[in-house]
Residue frames as qw, qx, qy, qz and C-alpha x, y, z in Angstrom:
[[0.048, -0.918, 0.314, 0.236, 11.91, -37.39, 69.52],
 [0.893, 0.409, -0.116, 0.148, 14.59, -38.51, 67.01],
 [0.515, -0.713, 0.363, 0.308, 18.17, -39.17, 67.73],
 [0.714, 0.682, -0.155, 0.040, 20.97, -39.00, 65.15],
 [0.694, -0.523, 0.409, 0.278, 24.37, -40.67, 65.46],
 [0.537, 0.755, -0.358, -0.116, 27.11, -39.94, 62.88],
 [0.844, -0.344, 0.391, 0.129, 29.67, -42.68, 62.38],
 [0.375, 0.704, -0.566, -0.209, 32.83, -43.65, 60.57],
 [0.921, -0.140, 0.359, -0.064, 33.48, -47.28, 59.74],
 [0.072, -0.558, 0.724, 0.399, 36.61, -48.87, 58.20],
 [0.887, 0.287, -0.156, -0.325, 36.13, -51.28, 55.27],
 [0.934, -0.176, 0.226, 0.215, 38.11, -54.47, 54.84],
 [0.686, 0.500, 0.054, 0.525, 40.39, -52.51, 52.42],
 [0.467, -0.324, -0.250, 0.784, 41.14, -49.86, 55.05],
 [0.014, 0.397, 0.292, 0.870, 38.94, -47.20, 53.56],
 [0.067, 0.205, 0.615, -0.758, 36.34, -45.17, 55.50],
 [0.141, -0.550, -0.700, -0.432, 32.49, -45.13, 55.28],
 [0.032, 0.054, 0.401, -0.914, 30.81, -42.10, 56.80],
 [0.294, -0.419, -0.707, -0.488, 27.14, -42.19, 57.59],
 [0.316, -0.253, 0.317, -0.858, 24.26, -41.32, 59.91],
 [0.260, -0.302, -0.916, 0.050, 22.16, -43.62, 62.06],
 [0.343, -0.238, 0.068, -0.906, 18.68, -42.12, 62.89],
 [0.380, -0.310, -0.871, 0.032, 16.15, -43.66, 65.33],
 [0.454, -0.728, -0.217, -0.466, 13.48, -42.78, 67.81],
 [0.035, 0.519, -0.625, 0.582, 15.19, -41.83, 71.08],
 [0.552, -0.260, 0.600, -0.518, 14.81, -44.59, 73.56],
 [0.873, 0.273, -0.194, -0.355, 14.13, -47.21, 70.87],
 [0.320, -0.463, 0.826, 0.035, 15.61, -50.68, 71.26],
 [0.499, 0.092, 0.858, 0.077, 15.61, -53.73, 69.08],
 [0.466, 0.661, 0.048, -0.586, 14.62, -51.72, 66.04],
 [0.799, 0.369, 0.401, 0.256, 14.56, -53.10, 62.55],
 [0.277, -0.608, 0.276, 0.691, 17.22, -51.49, 60.34],
 [0.671, 0.678, 0.295, 0.057, 17.10, -50.07, 56.88],
 [0.498, -0.327, 0.338, 0.729, 20.29, -49.29, 54.83],
 [0.469, 0.832, 0.210, -0.211, 20.00, -46.66, 52.09],
 [0.628, -0.154, 0.411, 0.643, 22.35, -46.72, 49.22],
 [0.208, 0.771, -0.013, -0.601, 22.72, -43.48, 47.25],
 [0.799, 0.517, 0.295, 0.088, 23.10, -43.39, 43.49],
 [0.672, 0.256, 0.146, 0.680, 25.68, -42.19, 41.00],
 [0.270, 0.355, -0.090, 0.891, 27.26, -38.85, 42.05],
 [0.484, -0.713, -0.203, -0.465, 24.87, -38.51, 44.91],
 [0.301, 0.240, -0.701, 0.600, 25.70, -38.71, 48.72],
 [0.293, -0.406, -0.814, 0.294, 24.13, -39.19, 52.09],
 [0.038, -0.546, -0.375, 0.749, 23.21, -35.52, 52.41],
 [0.013, 0.060, 0.575, 0.816, 21.99, -35.11, 48.87],
 [0.393, -0.303, -0.475, -0.727, 18.48, -33.60, 48.49],
 [0.692, -0.441, -0.037, -0.570, 15.80, -35.33, 50.57],
 [0.681, 0.108, -0.700, 0.185, 18.07, -38.12, 51.91],
 [0.109, 0.120, -0.669, 0.725, 18.34, -36.72, 55.43],
 [0.584, -0.063, 0.117, -0.801, 14.55, -36.13, 55.50],
 [0.808, 0.065, -0.513, -0.281, 14.08, -39.75, 54.30],
 [0.449, 0.131, -0.772, 0.430, 16.28, -41.05, 57.07],
 [0.200, -0.056, 0.505, -0.838, 14.25, -39.12, 59.66],
 [0.702, 0.006, -0.121, -0.702, 10.94, -40.29, 58.17],
 [0.742, 0.043, -0.666, -0.064, 11.93, -43.92, 58.31],
 [0.222, 0.113, -0.722, 0.645, 12.98, -43.37, 61.96],
 [0.451, -0.030, 0.246, -0.857, 9.56, -41.81, 62.71],
 [0.809, 0.056, -0.298, -0.504, 7.94, -44.96, 61.12],
 [0.878, -0.377, 0.226, -0.191, 9.68, -47.35, 63.47],
 [0.906, 0.268, -0.105, 0.309, 13.01, -48.11, 61.83],
 [0.448, -0.666, 0.274, 0.529, 16.65, -47.36, 62.61],
 [0.673, 0.733, 0.077, 0.054, 17.74, -45.76, 59.27],
 [0.581, -0.467, 0.362, 0.559, 21.32, -45.76, 58.04],
 [0.568, 0.818, 0.055, 0.075, 22.27, -43.48, 55.13],
 [0.612, -0.558, 0.317, 0.462, 26.00, -43.58, 54.30],
 [0.358, 0.811, -0.344, -0.308, 28.49, -42.42, 51.72],
 [0.958, 0.204, -0.020, 0.200, 30.14, -45.11, 49.72],
 [0.658, -0.550, 0.139, 0.496, 33.85, -45.01, 50.52],
 [0.427, -0.060, 0.469, 0.771, 34.78, -43.93, 46.96],
 [0.265, 0.772, 0.571, 0.090, 31.91, -41.64, 46.09],
 [0.468, 0.444, 0.062, 0.762, 34.29, -38.65, 46.15],
 [0.316, -0.859, -0.125, -0.383, 32.81, -36.64, 49.03],
 [0.370, 0.342, -0.590, 0.631, 35.23, -35.36, 51.63],
 [0.315, -0.325, -0.769, 0.452, 34.58, -35.12, 55.33],
 [0.149, 0.168, 0.183, -0.957, 32.77, -31.81, 54.96],
 [0.346, 0.424, 0.829, -0.112, 29.99, -33.71, 53.08],
 [0.314, 0.794, 0.217, -0.474, 29.56, -30.83, 50.64],
 [0.343, 0.770, -0.416, -0.342, 32.30, -31.01, 48.00],
 [0.973, 0.201, -0.010, 0.116, 33.76, -33.73, 45.77],
 [0.108, -0.884, 0.454, 0.006, 37.29, -33.34, 47.18],
 [0.601, -0.321, 0.728, 0.075, 38.30, -36.98, 46.96],
 [0.656, 0.581, -0.210, -0.434, 38.57, -37.20, 43.15],
 [0.203, 0.438, -0.871, -0.096, 41.24, -39.89, 43.07],
 [0.347, 0.076, 0.874, -0.331, 38.94, -42.21, 45.14],
 [0.620, 0.488, 0.226, -0.571, 36.02, -41.36, 42.92],
 [0.472, 0.564, -0.559, -0.383, 38.03, -42.45, 39.83],
 [0.204, 0.206, -0.956, 0.044, 38.34, -45.97, 41.39],
 [0.515, 0.005, 0.527, -0.676, 34.71, -46.35, 42.53],
 [0.288, 0.050, -0.881, -0.373, 33.83, -49.75, 41.17],
 [0.755, -0.302, -0.278, -0.512, 30.63, -51.69, 41.78],
 [0.781, -0.055, -0.573, 0.241, 32.81, -54.13, 43.62],
 [0.228, 0.143, -0.484, 0.832, 33.87, -51.46, 46.12],
 [0.471, -0.282, 0.011, -0.836, 30.30, -50.46, 46.71],
 [0.841, -0.191, -0.458, -0.215, 29.42, -54.04, 47.44],
 [0.601, 0.058, -0.560, 0.568, 32.27, -54.21, 49.83],
 [0.074, -0.287, 0.245, -0.923, 30.98, -51.11, 51.59],
 [0.708, -0.303, -0.187, -0.611, 27.53, -52.52, 52.09],
 [0.829, -0.100, -0.531, 0.145, 29.15, -55.68, 53.56],
 [0.347, 0.172, -0.493, 0.779, 31.21, -53.56, 55.94],
 [0.399, -0.309, 0.128, -0.854, 28.08, -51.74, 57.23],
 [0.859, -0.195, -0.334, -0.335, 26.19, -55.08, 57.66],
 [0.701, 0.039, -0.578, 0.415, 29.26, -56.55, 59.49],
 [0.071, 0.257, -0.412, 0.871, 29.33, -53.56, 61.87],
 [0.628, -0.300, -0.031, -0.718, 25.71, -53.99, 62.64],
 [0.883, -0.105, -0.445, -0.107, 26.22, -57.76, 63.31],
 [0.681, 0.018, -0.510, 0.525, 29.19, -57.39, 65.62],
 [0.400, -0.774, -0.429, 0.238, 27.79, -54.51, 67.57],
 [0.448, -0.099, 0.069, 0.886, 30.13, -51.77, 66.38],
 [0.183, -0.135, -0.235, -0.945, 27.11, -49.83, 65.01],
 [0.576, -0.322, -0.290, -0.693, 23.75, -49.47, 66.68],
 [0.408, -0.069, -0.860, 0.297, 24.43, -51.67, 69.72],
 [0.033, -0.342, -0.670, 0.658, 21.50, -51.53, 72.10],
 [0.350, 0.387, -0.014, -0.853, 19.40, -49.78, 69.42],
 [0.602, 0.340, -0.456, -0.560, 18.96, -52.16, 66.54],
 [0.837, -0.065, 0.534, -0.094, 18.13, -55.87, 65.86],
 [0.047, 0.536, -0.658, -0.527, 20.62, -56.91, 63.29],
 [0.312, 0.141, 0.936, 0.081, 18.56, -59.95, 62.46],
 [0.338, 0.743, 0.569, -0.101, 15.99, -57.65, 61.03],
 [0.227, -0.528, 0.311, 0.757, 18.03, -55.84, 58.40],
 [0.609, 0.635, 0.468, 0.080, 16.70, -54.61, 55.03],
 [0.356, -0.330, 0.296, 0.823, 18.27, -52.60, 52.32],
 [0.454, 0.790, 0.410, -0.047, 17.07, -50.10, 49.76],
 [0.415, -0.264, 0.318, 0.811, 18.86, -48.00, 47.04],
 [0.401, 0.803, 0.186, -0.400, 18.11, -45.26, 44.58],
 [0.522, 0.764, -0.317, -0.208, 19.18, -45.44, 40.85],
 [0.571, 0.439, -0.678, 0.146, 22.53, -47.15, 40.64],
 [0.213, -0.349, 0.708, -0.576, 22.24, -47.63, 44.35],
 [0.838, 0.041, 0.185, -0.512, 19.14, -49.73, 43.66],
 [0.808, 0.381, -0.447, -0.044, 21.27, -52.07, 41.54],
 [0.207, 0.458, -0.728, 0.465, 23.87, -52.27, 44.37],
 [0.547, -0.210, 0.504, -0.634, 21.08, -53.03, 46.88],
 [0.919, 0.169, -0.078, -0.348, 19.74, -55.83, 44.69],
 [0.641, 0.467, -0.583, 0.175, 23.12, -57.35, 44.30],
 [0.070, -0.407, 0.688, -0.597, 23.84, -57.10, 48.02],
 [0.743, -0.101, 0.348, -0.562, 20.50, -58.76, 48.96],
 [0.895, 0.288, -0.286, -0.183, 21.31, -61.60, 46.47],
 [0.599, 0.415, -0.604, 0.323, 24.75, -62.22, 47.94],
 [0.076, 0.259, -0.675, 0.687, 24.22, -61.59, 51.70],
 [0.430, -0.413, -0.778, -0.196, 21.67, -63.71, 53.52],
 [0.247, -0.304, -0.532, 0.751, 21.73, -61.24, 56.41],
 [0.229, 0.136, -0.128, -0.955, 19.58, -58.86, 54.33],
 [0.286, 0.294, 0.870, -0.272, 15.93, -59.85, 54.73],
 [0.395, 0.752, 0.528, -0.018, 14.41, -57.65, 52.00],
 [0.372, -0.157, 0.297, 0.865, 15.33, -55.21, 49.32],
 [0.324, 0.840, 0.386, -0.202, 13.59, -52.08, 47.83],
 [0.480, 0.014, 0.388, 0.787, 14.87, -50.41, 44.68],
 [0.201, 0.820, 0.303, -0.442, 13.81, -46.82, 43.84],
 [0.437, 0.845, -0.180, -0.251, 14.31, -45.65, 40.21],
 [0.655, -0.442, 0.571, 0.221, 16.64, -48.56, 39.77],
 [0.308, 0.576, -0.632, -0.418, 18.88, -49.42, 36.92],
 [0.963, 0.044, 0.181, -0.194, 18.61, -52.79, 35.33],
 [0.867, 0.241, -0.029, 0.436, 22.19, -52.81, 34.12],
 [0.425, -0.761, 0.113, 0.477, 25.47, -51.10, 35.10],
 [0.504, 0.043, 0.533, 0.678, 26.67, -51.25, 31.46],
 [0.190, 0.859, 0.396, -0.264, 25.57, -47.70, 30.49],
 [0.199, -0.671, 0.364, 0.615, 28.38, -46.63, 28.17],
 [0.725, 0.640, -0.005, -0.255, 28.44, -46.35, 24.45],
 [0.913, 0.120, 0.110, 0.373, 31.07, -48.02, 22.26],
 [0.363, 0.743, -0.098, 0.555, 32.59, -44.60, 21.57],
 [0.420, -0.809, 0.253, -0.325, 32.80, -43.77, 25.27],
 [0.908, -0.325, 0.239, 0.108, 34.52, -47.13, 25.96],
 [0.767, 0.422, 0.039, 0.482, 37.01, -46.45, 23.18],
 [0.061, 0.830, -0.168, 0.528, 37.83, -43.16, 24.64],
 [0.753, -0.596, 0.225, -0.166, 38.09, -44.81, 28.07],
 [0.937, -0.014, 0.166, 0.307, 40.59, -47.29, 26.66],
 [0.551, 0.624, -0.011, 0.554, 42.60, -44.76, 24.71],
 [0.096, -0.787, 0.206, -0.574, 42.86, -42.10, 27.53],
 [0.427, -0.008, -0.795, 0.432, 42.81, -44.54, 30.49],
 [0.062, 0.335, 0.580, -0.740, 39.92, -42.56, 31.94],
 [0.014, 0.595, 0.663, 0.454, 36.39, -41.38, 31.13],
 [0.042, -0.179, 0.210, -0.960, 35.30, -37.84, 31.99],
 [0.213, -0.543, -0.806, 0.103, 32.30, -37.69, 34.28],
 [0.078, -0.323, -0.059, -0.941, 30.03, -34.66, 34.36],
 [0.034, -0.432, -0.759, 0.486, 27.66, -33.98, 37.25],
 [0.059, 0.636, 0.539, 0.549, 24.50, -32.46, 35.80],
 [0.232, -0.910, -0.218, -0.265, 23.95, -28.86, 37.00],
 [0.624, -0.706, 0.134, 0.307, 27.48, -28.68, 38.55],
 [0.339, 0.861, -0.378, -0.023, 30.85, -27.31, 37.42],
 [0.593, -0.510, 0.623, -0.006, 32.58, -30.24, 39.12],
 [0.699, 0.486, -0.476, -0.219, 34.68, -32.29, 36.66],
 [0.683, -0.400, 0.602, -0.106, 35.42, -35.86, 37.63],
 [0.528, 0.442, -0.646, -0.329, 36.71, -38.98, 35.84],
 [0.943, -0.165, 0.228, -0.176, 36.44, -42.73, 36.01],
 [0.106, -0.627, 0.735, 0.234, 39.73, -44.67, 35.76],
 [0.540, 0.249, -0.712, -0.372, 40.20, -47.71, 33.62],
 [0.035, 0.044, -0.944, 0.326, 39.75, -49.95, 36.69],
 [0.526, 0.265, 0.401, -0.702, 35.99, -49.08, 36.71],
 [0.688, 0.402, -0.356, -0.488, 35.60, -50.43, 33.20],
 [0.321, 0.312, -0.893, 0.056, 37.74, -53.51, 33.99],
 [0.267, 0.002, 0.788, -0.555, 35.50, -54.23, 37.02],
 [0.666, 0.323, 0.155, -0.654, 32.38, -54.09, 34.88],
 [0.660, 0.434, -0.524, -0.318, 33.83, -56.27, 32.19],
 [0.204, 0.279, -0.913, 0.216, 35.41, -58.86, 34.46],
 [0.183, 0.141, 0.823, -0.518, 32.26, -59.20, 36.56],
 [0.399, 0.000, -0.414, -0.818, 29.65, -59.01, 33.80],
 [0.538, -0.237, -0.780, -0.215, 27.99, -62.22, 34.89],
 [0.347, -0.304, -0.684, 0.565, 28.16, -61.42, 38.67],
 [0.058, 0.265, 0.194, -0.943, 26.65, -57.98, 38.05],
 [0.203, -0.280, -0.709, -0.615, 23.77, -59.20, 35.92],
 [0.310, -0.055, 0.403, -0.859, 20.83, -57.55, 37.68],
 [0.766, -0.007, -0.244, -0.594, 17.94, -59.43, 35.99],
 [0.706, 0.064, -0.699, 0.098, 19.72, -62.72, 36.89],
 [0.136, 0.103, -0.686, 0.707, 20.25, -61.52, 40.52],
 [0.553, -0.039, 0.168, -0.815, 16.50, -60.64, 40.77],
 [0.794, 0.058, -0.499, -0.343, 15.57, -64.10, 39.40],
 [0.676, -0.002, -0.683, 0.278, 17.67, -65.70, 42.14],
 [0.205, -0.477, 0.351, -0.779, 16.63, -63.45, 45.04],
 [0.388, -0.219, -0.884, 0.140, 15.60, -65.34, 48.10],
 [0.094, -0.420, -0.543, 0.721, 14.01, -62.42, 49.78],
 [0.289, 0.797, 0.527, -0.062, 11.15, -60.02, 48.93],
 [0.352, -0.011, 0.261, 0.899, 11.74, -57.17, 46.45],
 [0.181, 0.838, 0.399, -0.326, 9.94, -53.88, 45.98],
 [0.398, 0.185, 0.376, 0.816, 10.48, -51.86, 42.76],
 [0.079, 0.835, 0.376, -0.393, 9.29, -48.19, 42.77],
 [0.424, 0.057, 0.434, 0.793, 9.63, -46.12, 39.61],
 [0.250, 0.612, 0.161, -0.733, 8.29, -42.90, 38.12],
 [0.661, 0.535, 0.519, 0.089, 6.52, -43.14, 34.80],
 [0.355, 0.931, -0.003, 0.088, 8.27, -39.80, 33.69],
 [0.636, -0.594, 0.358, 0.338, 11.76, -40.90, 34.61],
 [0.621, 0.770, -0.146, -0.035, 14.07, -39.66, 31.85],
 [0.125, -0.741, 0.656, -0.070, 17.26, -40.73, 33.61],
 [0.161, -0.111, 0.981, 0.004, 16.46, -44.42, 34.00],
 [0.481, -0.050, -0.495, -0.722, 13.64, -45.54, 31.63],
 [0.724, -0.143, 0.381, -0.557, 10.65, -47.40, 33.14],
 [0.835, 0.320, -0.407, -0.188, 11.67, -50.19, 30.79],
 [0.295, 0.470, -0.757, 0.345, 14.41, -51.03, 33.24],
 [0.405, -0.172, 0.687, -0.578, 12.28, -51.93, 36.29],
 [0.856, 0.209, 0.037, -0.472, 9.90, -53.66, 33.98],
 [0.606, 0.471, -0.640, 0.036, 12.88, -55.82, 32.90],
 [0.018, -0.301, 0.813, -0.499, 13.68, -56.57, 36.53],
 [0.632, 0.011, 0.430, -0.645, 10.03, -57.36, 37.40],
 [0.834, 0.314, -0.326, -0.316, 9.76, -59.72, 34.27],
 [0.521, 0.364, -0.750, 0.186, 12.71, -61.72, 35.78],
 [0.214, -0.342, 0.627, -0.666, 11.41, -61.70, 39.37],
 [0.183, -0.314, -0.927, 0.092, 9.33, -64.27, 41.40],
 [0.224, -0.449, -0.262, -0.824, 6.13, -62.56, 41.36],
 [0.631, -0.546, -0.549, -0.041, 4.98, -64.22, 44.59],
 [0.591, -0.587, -0.216, 0.510, 7.49, -62.05, 46.53],
 [0.333, -0.007, 0.203, 0.921, 7.86, -59.06, 44.32],
 [0.142, 0.830, 0.468, -0.267, 5.85, -55.85, 44.13],
 [0.365, 0.133, 0.289, 0.875, 6.24, -53.14, 41.39],
 [0.040, 0.809, 0.435, -0.394, 4.82, -49.68, 41.90],
 [0.369, 0.320, 0.350, 0.799, 4.77, -47.26, 38.88],
 [0.072, -0.645, -0.375, 0.662, 4.09, -43.67, 39.97],
 [0.423, 0.684, 0.489, 0.338, 2.30, -41.85, 37.22],
 [0.154, 0.938, 0.037, 0.308, 4.07, -38.56, 36.25],
 [0.595, -0.749, 0.213, 0.198, 6.94, -38.93, 38.81],
 [0.507, 0.755, -0.408, 0.082, 10.48, -38.42, 37.66],
 [0.692, 0.255, -0.599, 0.311, 13.81, -39.93, 38.63],
 [0.256, 0.078, -0.640, 0.720, 13.99, -38.30, 42.10],
 [0.181, -0.618, -0.763, 0.063, 10.27, -38.20, 42.68],
 [0.002, 0.896, 0.286, 0.340, 10.23, -34.38, 42.35],
 [0.567, -0.768, 0.008, 0.298, 13.03, -33.67, 44.81],
 [0.565, 0.714, -0.172, 0.376, 16.19, -31.75, 44.13],
 [0.699, -0.367, -0.195, 0.582, 19.39, -30.63, 45.81],
 [0.014, -0.078, 0.788, -0.611, 19.37, -28.72, 48.02],
 [0.169, -0.483, -0.855, -0.080, 16.10, -29.93, 49.40],
 [0.088, -0.265, -0.018, -0.960, 13.52, -27.16, 49.66],
 [0.513, -0.101, 0.361, -0.772, 10.91, -28.65, 52.02],
 [0.568, 0.101, 0.781, -0.240, 8.45, -31.49, 52.29],
 [0.331, 0.261, -0.628, -0.654, 7.67, -33.22, 49.04],
 [0.776, -0.015, 0.311, -0.549, 4.38, -35.31, 49.01],
 [0.861, 0.351, -0.326, -0.172, 5.67, -37.74, 46.40],
 [0.342, 0.429, -0.756, 0.359, 8.85, -38.48, 48.35],
 [0.422, -0.234, 0.609, -0.629, 6.80, -38.88, 51.60],
 [0.866, 0.154, 0.024, -0.475, 4.46, -41.20, 49.71],
 [0.716, 0.404, -0.566, 0.057, 7.37, -43.35, 48.51],
 [0.088, 0.398, -0.746, 0.526, 8.82, -43.51, 51.92],
 [0.607, -0.106, 0.460, -0.639, 5.49, -44.46, 53.60],
 [0.912, 0.209, -0.095, -0.339, 4.68, -47.20, 51.11],
 [0.565, 0.422, -0.671, 0.230, 8.25, -48.61, 51.34],
 [0.160, -0.331, 0.707, -0.603, 7.96, -48.65, 55.20],
 [0.784, -0.005, 0.298, -0.544, 4.58, -50.42, 55.12],
 [0.837, 0.354, -0.392, -0.145, 6.08, -52.93, 52.65],
 [0.391, 0.422, -0.741, 0.346, 9.09, -53.72, 54.83],
 [0.448, -0.435, 0.461, -0.630, 7.30, -53.90, 58.20],
 [0.934, -0.094, -0.023, -0.344, 5.78, -57.51, 57.80],
 [0.956, 0.076, -0.195, 0.204, 9.11, -59.21, 57.39],
 [0.395, 0.470, -0.440, 0.655, 11.53, -56.98, 59.36]]
């Protein structure tokens, strides 16, 4: 039987991270997997709760959390924190990951349940890039998996950046939603100022821990060329790349989640098998 513990953690900047810890009831000393959601997603998006449960069934304590500035309010269903979303830099997401890892290490999260010395991280899409950077920067993370991952955070055209500069913000549209959001100029400044630090192929090249890349051949949101670029930069002795023929960006899942998806379960199962030897 699975147990689920919802939590709220403060960041070093005083913001809040809301998430869910799932594990097999009665389990102790469990390895931990942190899951980072992607752009305009959240911890309850689509199959994420199912994924958290599946990892728990496979012997991990899973943690899926909302980045502090992802725009989701406490009801977890609506983008009500639009001002925070407008300031959601890569730097803030990296800080959020550190805050969760800190809480695991000092016992504020998962005490008596988890073994903080066996912590891995995985991310989807933009979250895959954040997971890779986090694993490069934080030696407490022992492995990283990136699903449908970007190879760069610089995804804006010259025209978009011109509008961004002129208006002081960039409109953000969520596909399939009427929600209108915006990115403030600080998001662009963060990318420009930290161009070298946020270089994902360079981060992969300098990873000290194992890396798993999983991507769909039919992904139209993030081209398979991007994980290929990451794999080309990686140490092949500790990197695995799995290309799923015919799979899309979310492996066939959508929001709301409408039941078991064999491709999602396959990705979770292969990721769990990959993590187990070193967590």
